[in-house]
N, C-alpha and C positions, 0 to 999 in steps of 0.2 A: 472096706481098704482104707488100711491104717492112714491118716494124715501125716503129710511132712510135718516136721515141729522146726520151727528157726526160734533158738534158743540163744540168748546174749548171756554171756558169760561174765560174771562181775568177781575180779578177786579182790580178797578185803587183806589188809595189814595197819596193824596198829587202827590209827583212827579216821582211814579213807578209803579209795579203791587205788589199787595200783597197777601200773602195765608196767610190762617189760618187753623183751625180745631175746628170744631161746633162754628162758625163766633167768636172765638175769638184767640188769641196768634200770631198775624198778625204777619208778617216779611214778608221785602223786597226779590222779586225774579227775579227781572229784569227791563228790559223798556221795555213799552208797544209799541214804534215804532220797538225794533226789534221783539216783539214778533210776530207783527202784519206781518211783513216781512218774519220771517218765519213760519209759519201757512201758509199763504200764497202759499210758496211755495212747502207743504205739502199738500198740495190739499185738503183743506178744506172747508165743503159746507158753512159754516157759521161762522162769527166772534158774539160774545158778549163780550161787556165792560160795566161795571156794575161800577159807581165812588160809594162807597160803606160808604164812610164818607159825601154825600152832604146832605143828608136830617138832618142825626143825628147834621153836623156844620150847618145847615140853609143856605146852597149855593145853586147858582141856577148849574145849570147843565152846567160842564166846555166845553163852544162851542168850545174854542181855539185848548184844544187837539185831541175832536174829529175831526177838522178842519186838525191839522196836520197827525192825523192816515188814516183819512182818502184817504191821497194822496197816501198812501200805501198799500190799502185795493182794494182787484179786489174780494171779494164775497162777498154777503150779510150782513150787519154790521147792529147789534142792538146794542142799547146805552140805560143804564139806569142810575138812581141817580139824586136823587134833582129836578125832577120832578113834577112843579104843578099846571102847565097853557098853555094852547094850543099854546101859545106863546113860551113859553119852547120846547115845540114839533117841533113848525113851525122853530124856531133857530136852533135846534141838523139836523134836513132832511136839512136844506140849507146848514148846513155845511158838511155833507156829510154820514149820517145817512140814512139807507135802512124802518128802525123799530123803534121804542121806546118801549123800558121795562117801566114799570111804576107798583109800589110796594106798598109803605105806603100810594100815593096820590089814589091807586083803595079802597083803603079802608075808607079811611078818606074824601076823595070827591071823590066816584065812579061817578059821572059823568063826570068826565076827560074820561072815559074810552069810553062815549058814542060821546061826542065832538070828541075825536080822530079818533072812526072808520066812523063820519060822514064827518069830513075833508079829509082825507087821506087814508081811507076803512081798512077795520078791519084787511087786510092782515099785515097794518101797529102798529096796537094795539097790543101788549104782556103784559099779566099783570102774575106777576112774583110774585110768592107766595111761602113765606117761611115757612113751617110745625115744632112743635116739638109735641113729643108724651108725653099725658099725663100719669100721675101714674095710671089712669083706663084705659089703652088702647087705646084712643080717639087721635086726633090729633087735634091741636088747630093753627091759624094762628099769625105768629107775624111780625111785623113792625118793622120799623126804625133797619135794619140790623141784626133783631130777639132778638131783646132787648125788645120790648112792645109789650105784648098779648092784643089779641083782643076779643078774646071771641066765635071768627066765628069756625069754621070746614072747612077744607077746601074744603069741597065738596060744602056746602052752598054758600062759595064765588066764588068758578070757578062756579056754576051752575050763578049764580049771574054777572059776569062780563060776561061771553057766554051771557047772555040777553041781555045786555049792548052793543055788538058788536064787542066785544075782539075775535083776530081770532088766538091767542096760548096762551098757558097759558106754560109758564117756572115753575118749581114745584121742590123745593129744602127741601130736609130733612136736619134740622138745625143741630141734633146729628149727622149724618152721612156725614157732607160736611168736606172735608181734609183727611179724616178719610184713604181712598181707601180700605174699607172695602164690600163695594159693595153699590146698591140704594137701599131705602127705597121702596119692591117691592111692600106691601099693599100701603101702601101709595098710590104711583103712579097707582095703579088700581084699588084705591076708586075714586078717581079722572077723571078716563079716564074713566072708567066705568058710570058718571053719565055726561059727557058732550060730543059733537058730536065735538067740536073742537080739534086740535093738543095739545095734551099735552108732553111737552120735557122734561125729566126726567132726575135732577140733585142731584148731593151730595152725595157723599162715593164713584165714579168708582173707579175701581185701575186696571181692567183686561180687557180686552173683552171679557170675558167671561160673565163678570156682566152685558157688552149692551147686550148681546146676552140674557137672563136671564130677564132683565125690559122690554126689547121690547118682548118677549113672554109671561110672568108670567104677569109684569104689564102694558099689553098693550100699554106702551109707543108709541108715534110719531115719537121720534127724541131724543136721547140722549146728553146731556152736561157733559164736562169735563173739571177740571181744575187740579189738584196735578197730578193727572195721566201722563198729560202731560210735566209736568215741572219737575215733579222729578222720571219720570222713563224712559227708552230709548222707550218707545211705542209712536206710533207716530198716527194720524187722519189716515193718507195712508195706513197704515198696519190694520187698526181700523175695516175700510172698506173691507180692501179683507176679513177678516177674517169673517166679516159679508157677505159677499158677499160670501163665501165659506161652509157657515152655512146657506143660503139659503133666506136671505133676502136681497129684494132689494134695491142696493145702485148704486151711481154715482161711477164708477172705471175709 
């Protein structure tokens, strides 16, 4: 049985880590290097680093910061932001990333997903899907850090990238992001039921109970969190202990 992973998400912009709410009101929250060191000491299963400004600013991935952080990272390290070509992916993997996370490129040039999977394996290709709820109750995929509507539903986009070879989906509710009010369980369940690949729930986690809820009712395969680990005393290690005590298979 696959183990449930608890994954801190680090949002990088410029010279430090940022955190906002609903992909807005960004504020500096600390050093990326210090965060990587602390999370590795706290026995996380994996780390995700996303450059939230690279695509909007038409920048290439920041290979130098990835290289620096990888020296202190002793768990699987997924990196995203600004990836457009297979050459970008190659540079990030050589710098120390274990997986790459593609968001905007998976919509605008979906062949990149197939290229990553064919060259480095599906386990290397993580597709990030940012979704907002419509007034009619449905969901729509947004790119460019939640600012550009695509007309796609999360379910149809998830099915497409699965067919292209994606190994995992990082699914974020834009409205719930940074609120610590709980994951969007309905959104997660819709996507998880539509695909066979792993779905990582993100956006809104504030308690260990929220993790248990989205794993059970949302049928997520893993949980990601950011604000919860940065603004409260809760830790990934305690999260895994809580999940273990409630019957979930985790690495203790």
